[in-house]
ZAMIBA-721457 format. One line per field, with one value per residue (C-alpha): residue number from 1; residue in three letters; x, y, z. Coordinates in steps of 0.05 Angstrom, whole numbers, plus 32768, in hexadecimal, padded with zeros to 4 digits. Example, Ala and Ser with C-alpha at 12.3 -4.5 7.8 and 13.67 -1.06 7.14 Angstrom:
<sites>
n <- [1_2]
res <- [ALA_SER]
u <- [80F6_8111]
v <- [7FA6_7FEB]
w <- [809C_808F]
</sites>
This chain:
<sites>
n <- [1_2_3_4_5_6_7_8_9_10_11_12_13_14_15_16_17_18_19_20_21_22_23_24_25_26_27_28_29_30_31_32_33_34_35_36_37_38_39_40_41_42_43_44_45_46_47_48_49_50_51_52_53_54_55_56_57_58_59_60_61_62_63_64_65_66_67_68_69_70_71_72_73_74_75_76_77_78_79_80_81_82_83_84_85_86_87_88_89_90_91_92_93_94_95_96_97_98_99_100_101_102_103_104_105_106_107_108_109_110_111_112_113_114_115_116_117_118_119_120_121_122_123_124_125_126_127_128_129_130_131_132_133_134_135_136_137_138_139_140_141_142_143_144_145_146_147_148_149_150_151_152_153_154_155_156_157_158_159_160_161_162_163_164_165_166_167_168_169_170_171_172_173_174_175_176_177_178_179_180_181_182_183_184_185_186_187_188_189_190_191_192_193_194_195_196_197_198_199_200_201_202_203_204_205_206_207_208_209_210_211_212_213_214_215_216_217_218_219_220_221_222_223_224_225_226_227_228_229_230_231_232_233_234_235_236_237_238_239_240_241_242_243_244_245_246_247_248_249_250_251_252_253_254_255_256_257_258_259_260_261_262_263_264_265_266_267_268_269_270_271_272_273_274_275_276_277_278_279_280_281_282_283_284_285_286_287_288_289_290_291_292_293_294_295_296_297_298_299_300_301_302_303_304_305_306_307_308_309_310_311_312_313_314_315_316_317_318_319_320_321_322_323_324_325_326_327_328_329_330_331_332_333_334_335_336_337_338_339_340_341_342_343_344_345_346_347_348_349_350_351_352_353_354_355]
res <- [MET_ARG_GLY_ARG_LEU_SER_PRO_GLY_ARG_ARG_PRO_ARG_GLN_VAL_GLY_MET_LEU_ALA_ARG_ILE_VAL_ALA_ALA_LEU_ALA_ILE_LEU_GLY_LEU_VAL_MET_GLY_SER_ARG_ALA_VAL_HIS_ALA_ALA_ALA_GLY_SER_PRO_SER_ARG_PRO_LEU_THR_VAL_VAL_ARG_LEU_SER_GLU_VAL_ALA_ARG_SER_VAL_PHE_TYR_ALA_PRO_GLN_TYR_VAL_ALA_LEU_ALA_LYS_GLY_PHE_PHE_GLU_GLN_GLU_GLY_LEU_GLU_VAL_LYS_LEU_ALA_THR_ALA_GLN_GLY_ALA_ASP_LYS_GLY_MET_ALA_ALA_LEU_LEU_SER_GLY_SER_ALA_ASP_ILE_GLY_PHE_PHE_GLY_PRO_GLU_ALA_ALA_VAL_TYR_VAL_TYR_GLN_ARG_GLY_ALA_GLN_ASP_TYR_ALA_VAL_GLY_PHE_ALA_GLN_LEU_THR_GLN_THR_ASP_GLY_SER_PHE_LEU_VAL_ALA_ARG_HIS_PRO_THR_GLY_GLN_PHE_ARG_TRP_THR_ASP_VAL_ARG_GLY_LYS_THR_ILE_ILE_GLY_GLY_ARG_LYS_GLY_GLY_VAL_PRO_GLU_MET_VAL_LEU_GLU_TRP_VAL_LEU_ARG_GLN_HIS_GLY_ILE_ASP_PRO_HIS_LYS_ASP_VAL_GLN_ILE_ILE_THR_HIS_LEU_ALA_TYR_GLU_ALA_ALA_PRO_GLY_ALA_PHE_GLU_GLY_GLY_MET_GLY_ASP_TYR_ILE_ALA_GLN_PHE_GLU_PRO_THR_MET_THR_ALA_MET_GLU_GLN_ARG_GLY_ILE_GLY_GLN_ILE_VAL_ALA_SER_LEU_GLY_VAL_GLU_GLY_GLY_GLU_ILE_THR_TYR_THR_VAL_TYR_HIS_ALA_ARG_LYS_SER_PHE_ILE_GLN_GLN_HIS_PRO_ASP_ILE_ILE_GLN_ARG_PHE_THR_ASN_ALA_ILE_TYR_ARG_GLY_GLN_LEU_TRP_VAL_ALA_SER_HIS_SER_ILE_PRO_GLU_ILE_ALA_GLN_VAL_VAL_ALA_PRO_PHE_PHE_PRO_GLY_MET_ASP_ARG_SER_VAL_LEU_GLU_ARG_SER_LEU_GLN_ARG_TYR_LYS_ASP_GLN_ARG_THR_TRP_LYS_THR_THR_PRO_VAL_ILE_SER_ARG_LYS_GLY_PHE_ASP_HIS_LEU_LEU_GLU_VAL_ILE_GLN_ALA_ALA_GLY_GLU_LEU_LYS_SER_ARG_VAL_PRO_PHE_ASP_THR_LEU_MET_THR_ASN_ARG_PHE_ALA_GLU_ARG_ALA_VAL_ALA_GLN_LEU_THR_PRO_SER_SER]
u <- [8493_8472_8428_8421_83F0_8409_83D6_83C6_83B2_8389_8344_8346_8357_8327_82F2_8300_8300_82BA_82A1_82BE_82A3_825C_8260_826C_8230_8205_8223_8218_81C6_81C7_81E9_81B5_817A_8192_8198_8151_8130_8167_8147_8105_811A_8127_813B_810A_80CF_8097_8079_8040_8003_7FE3_7FA6_7FA9_7F76_7F8B_7F54_7F67_7FA3_7FC3_800F_7FFE_8012_8057_807A_804F_8056_80A4_80A5_8080_80A5_80E8_80D2_80D7_8095_80B6_80FB_80CA_80B8_8072_8047_801A_7FD5_7FC2_7F78_7F5D_7F1B_7F0E_7EF6_7F04_7EBE_7ED1_7F15_7EF9_7EBD_7EF1_7F1D_7EE1_7EC4_7F09_7F18_7F55_7F8B_7F9E_7F6F_7F96_7F69_7F5D_7F4F_7F11_7EF4_7F0F_7EF2_7EA9_7EAF_7ECD_7E94_7E5C_7E78_7E9F_7EBF_7EF5_7F07_7F3B_7F77_7FB6_7FF3_8021_8012_8024_8012_800E_7FE0_7FA8_7FB6_7F80_7F87_7F5B_7F4D_7F27_7F08_7F0C_7F4B_7F43_7F8F_7FA2_7F6A_7F4D_7F20_7EEA_7EE7_7EC5_7E87_7E48_7E6E_7E6B_7EA0_7EA7_7EBF_7EC1_7E98_7E71_7E93_7ED1_7F16_7F21_7ED4_7EE4_7F28_7F0C_7ED3_7F02_7F2F_7EE9_7ED8_7F20_7F18_7ECC_7EA6_7E66_7E6C_7E2C_7E10_7E49_7E59_7E39_7E5E_7E4E_7E5C_7E37_7E69_7E8E_7ED6_7EF0_7EB5_7EC1_7EF9_7ED0_7E95_7EBE_7EDB_7E8F_7E80_7E64_7E84_7EAD_7EE6_7EF5_7F20_7F46_7F84_7FC3_7FD2_7F92_7F8E_7FD6_7FB8_7F7D_7FA7_7FCF_7F93_7F7A_7F3E_7F4D_7F85_7FA1_7F97_7F9B_7FBC_7F8C_7FC9_7FE6_7FA5_7F97_7FD7_7FF3_7FBC_7FC0_7FA6_7FB7_7FBD_7FCB_7F98_7F89_7F51_7F64_7F65_7F90_7FC6_7FBA_7FC2_7FF8_8026_805D_8038_8022_8074_8090_805D_8068_80B8_80AC_8087_80BD_80ED_80C4_80C2_8101_8112_80E7_8109_8148_8133_8129_80E4_80FF_8114_80D2_80B3_80D4_80C4_807B_806B_8058_8019_8001_7FFE_7FF7_8002_8032_806D_8073_8028_8048_8089_8062_8034_8067_8088_804D_8049_808D_8091_8054_8075_8037_8062_807C_80BA_80B1_806E_8062_801E_8018_7FF5_7FEE_7FD4_7FA0_7F8A_7F83_7F5A_7F2A_7F23_7F0D_7EDB_7EC0_7EB8_7E8F_7E66_7E6F_7E97_7E6C_7EA4_7EEE_7F16_7F53_7F92_7FAD_7F68_7F67_7FB7_7FEE_803C_805D_806B_807F_80B1_80C9_80D8_80F9_8123_8138_8145_8173_816F_81A3_8180]
v <- [7ED7_7F17_7F15_7EC8_7EAA_7E78_7E3F_7E46_7E91_7E85_7E76_7EA9_7EDB_7EC2_7ECB_7F0D_7F20_7EFC_7F2A_7F6D_7F55_7F4C_7F90_7FAE_7F8E_7FA2_7FEE_7FE9_7FD8_800C_8042_8028_802F_807A_8086_8074_809B_80D8_80D2_80DA_8119_810E_80CF_80DB_80F5_80C3_80A9_80C7_809F_80A1_8080_8062_8045_801B_8004_7FBE_7F8C_7F79_7F75_7FA6_7FD9_7FB8_7FF6_8009_7FC8_7FC8_8011_7FF9_7FBC_7FDE_800F_804E_8071_8066_8082_80C5_80C3_80A2_805F_804D_802C_8009_7FF5_7FD0_7FF9_7FC1_7FF6_803F_8058_803D_8053_809A_8095_8085_80BF_80EF_80D7_80DF_8098_8098_80D2_80BA_8092_8069_805D_806E_80C1_80B1_80B1_80F8_8113_80FA_8118_8161_8157_8158_8194_8182_81BF_8192_8161_8131_8141_810F_811C_80DF_80AD_8063_803C_8056_801B_7FF6_7FB5_7F88_7F4C_7F34_7EDC_7EAE_7E71_7E54_7E6F_7E5A_7E68_7EAE_7EDE_7F1A_7F48_7F38_7EF7_7F14_7F2C_7F08_7EF1_7F07_7F28_7F2E_7F7B_7FAE_7FDC_800E_804B_8036_8041_7FF1_7FE7_802B_800B_7FCF_7FF2_8028_7FF1_7FC8_8007_800C_7FC7_7FD6_7FBB_7FDB_7FCC_7FB8_7FAC_7F7D_7F58_7F51_7F72_7F5A_7F9C_7F8E_7F58_7F78_7F74_7F41_7F12_7F14_7EE4_7EB0_7EBC_7EAB_7E6B_7E5C_7E5C_7EA2_7EC4_7EB3_7EED_7F0C_7F4C_7F50_7F66_7F37_7F08_7EEE_7EE1_7EC3_7E98_7E86_7E75_7E3E_7E21_7E17_7E3F_7E6C_7E90_7ED1_7EEA_7F34_7F6B_7FB0_7FD1_7FC5_7FD9_800F_8036_8065_807B_809C_8063_805D_809B_80AF_80E8_8111_813B_8189_819E_8166_8172_81C7_81BA_8178_8187_816B_8127_8128_812E_80FC_80D3_80E2_80D5_8089_807F_8097_806F_802F_803B_8042_8003_7FDF_7FFB_7FE4_7F9E_7F58_7F3A_7F00_7F3A_7F60_7F23_7F14_7F5C_7F5C_7F13_7F21_7F49_7F0C_7ED4_7E8F_7EAD_7E79_7E9E_7E8E_7EA0_7EE7_7EEB_7EE0_7F12_7F49_7F35_7F46_7F82_7F9E_7F86_7FB3_7FEC_7FF5_8016_8059_806A_80AA_80C5_8102_80FC_80FA_8134_8107_80CA_80F3_810D_80CB_80B8_80EA_80D7_808E_80A5_80D7_809A_807A_80B1_80BD_80FF_8141_816C_8171_817A_81A1_817A_81B4_81AE_8167_8157_8172_815E_818D_815B_8127_8154_8167_8123_811A_8150_813C_80F2_80D0_808C_8074_8098]
w <- [81C3_81DB_81D7_81D5_8205_8230_8231_8277_826C_8225_823E_826F_8239_820C_823D_824A_81FB_81F9_8230_8209_81C8_81F0_820C_81C4_81AC_81E6_81D8_8195_81A0_81D6_81A1_8168_8192_81AB_815B_8157_818B_8170_812F_814F_8167_81B3_81DE_820A_81DC_81D9_81A0_8180_8175_812E_811B_80D3_80B0_8071_8041_803E_804B_8005_7FFA_7FCB_8006_800B_8013_8051_8075_8066_8090_80CD_80CF_80C8_80F7_80CA_80F4_8135_8113_8109_814C_8136_8151_8122_8135_80FA_80DF_80A7_8086_8054_8024_8011_8027_806B_8072_805D_808E_80C5_80B7_80B7_80F1_811B_8122_80F6_80F4_80AB_807B_8040_8006_7FBB_7FB1_7F99_7FE2_7FE6_7FA5_7FB9_8003_7FD9_7FAA_7FE2_7FFD_803A_805C_8084_8040_8043_8024_7FFF_8014_7FFF_7FC4_7FCF_7F91_7F4C_7F22_7F32_7F60_7F43_7F1E_7EEB_7EFE_7ECF_7EE7_7EA2_7E7B_7E35_7E14_7E07_7E2E_7E09_7E2E_7DF5_7E1F_7E4E_7E24_7E40_7E85_7ECA_7EF4_7F3D_7F3A_7F70_7F96_7F6F_7F6C_7F85_7F60_7F54_7F31_7F09_7EEE_7EDC_7EB4_7E96_7E7D_7E61_7E3B_7E1F_7DFD_7DDD_7E17_7E38_7E87_7EA1_7E59_7E34_7E7B_7EBC_7EF2_7F3F_7F6B_7FA9_7FCA_8007_7FF7_8021_800E_7FBF_7FBF_7FEA_7FB8_7F7B_7F9B_7FAA_7F63_7F56_7F15_7EDD_7EEB_7F27_7F2D_7F72_7F93_7FA8_7FC4_7FC5_7F72_7F74_7FB2_7F8C_7F4C_7F76_7F8D_7F4A_7F50_7F13_7EF0_7EEF_7EA2_7EA2_7ED4_7EDC_7EF3_7EB2_7E8C_7EB2_7EAF_7ED7_7F16_7F4E_7F74_7FBC_7FEB_8034_8045_807C_808F_8077_80C2_80D9_80AB_80BD_8107_80FA_80C1_80EB_80F8_80AE_809E_80C4_80A7_8063_8071_808F_804C_8025_8049_803F_7FF6_7FEF_801A_7FE9_7FA6_7FC2_7FD6_7FBD_7FBA_7FEC_8019_8010_8022_805C_807D_8066_8073_80BF_80A0_807D_80A7_8096_804B_8028_8015_7FCE_7FC4_7FE4_7FBE_7F7B_7F94_7FA1_7F5F_7F38_7F53_7F49_7F00_7EF5_7F1A_7F4E_7F84_7F81_7F91_7FB4_7FD8_7FA1_7F8C_7F3C_7F1B_7EE2_7F04_7F24_7EE4_7ECF_7F07_7EF8_7EB2_7ED4_7F00_7ED2_7E9F_7ED5_7EE1_7F2A_7F21_7F23_7F0D_7F07_7F49_7F4E_7F5C_7F92_7FB8_7FC8_7FCB_7FDF_7FD3_8006_8035_8004_7FDE_801F_8035_7FEE_7FEF_803F_8037_800E_7FF7_802B_806B]
</sites>
């Protein structure tokens, strides 16, 4: 029969077929690599280094880690050097000193710098989270939690003047509790030291981010009884900032950075929790996978992550309300001075969910 292999020729034909398949696979990888470089603008164009200072390491920022792990920054021609500041004040210091190009923290730090009259102040250009990321853990939970349970107790809170602490105080006031009068709040501990202090016996409650709270819960140290994200409502919480002069001098870098963040947001919105956990796990070495997935699920359930980098005016107004209630705002700060949506809106207009 025409085309039928004889027993003697079959091994040689199979070997040739295997070599063809291997060659096609290699060609596919090369073409894929060229596609990545083409997206960066030119096959020979070197990546532009961007120094990014994040406020803390938390699954709260999952879309950012997805953008890093999936190569979305490289596809935009950027090489991101990531550092963790451990606090918005430290992140702002890194930005203003020039040791960071982009700072990722709460806009309250930008408000404070602007209030002090800085000429080259920080401007926010892309928003990642739209709720508080803290959860309240009780050392001795007693049935159904009510906020009045904290009267006469001690809470390990956040840094005075920081958004986590101010949201906690705002929520307490909404429930008729006077912060620092009806309840003692510890605000002097460093962010990274607070969980250890609680585990060591300090305080009746602690408000902190994930995955620390779920890990603490699984070790039997306490129980999550409330979400500050749910209680605090929509708020402009964590935003990427750059100095005004940097944005004026490097609008292309800001645009490409925003594009990569938007791709990370789209990816997170369209994938399952196990898939997200698989991608971000290297950023949390040693973290139990069940803790990681549970933490991600909590944030997804309360719609923590924005699906676009466009900064919310409504959320910014609420942020100012929270800062004002804490006594940290001298006067209202104009949204269009401290925030810009030109890059975020362009990213949304140019990129499609499948791009």
